[in-house]
N, C-alpha and C positions, 0 to 999 in steps of 0.2 A: 157435729156433722155442720156444714155448708149449706145454703139455701140451694147451690146447683147439684151439689150432689142427690138432696133432696128430692129435686124436681125431675133430675132424672132416675132416682128412685122408684118414683110415684109414678111419671110416664111410663117404664117397665113394665110398672105392675098392672097398669090401665091396660098396655098392649095383650100382656098375657092374658086378661080378665076377656078383655074381647074376643080373644084366640078362642077360651074356653065356651066362649057365651057362643060363637058360630061354630065349632065342633062339638057342644053341648057335653063336655066333660068336666063340667063344673066341679063333681066328686071327685076329680082327682088335684084339684087346687094346692090342697098342701103337698104333693107329691111334685108337683109341676114345678113349684115356687123355687123348693127348697134346689132343683136340678139347675135353675135358671144363673144363681149365684156359682 
């Protein structure tokens, strides 16, 4: 895995975690992360 791919992946996960924090559905984290790929 290249550095650019890793940065894209980490930024995507960061956005998902921010959305989860705002919506307050952190319990569905595993289900949501699977759906994003």
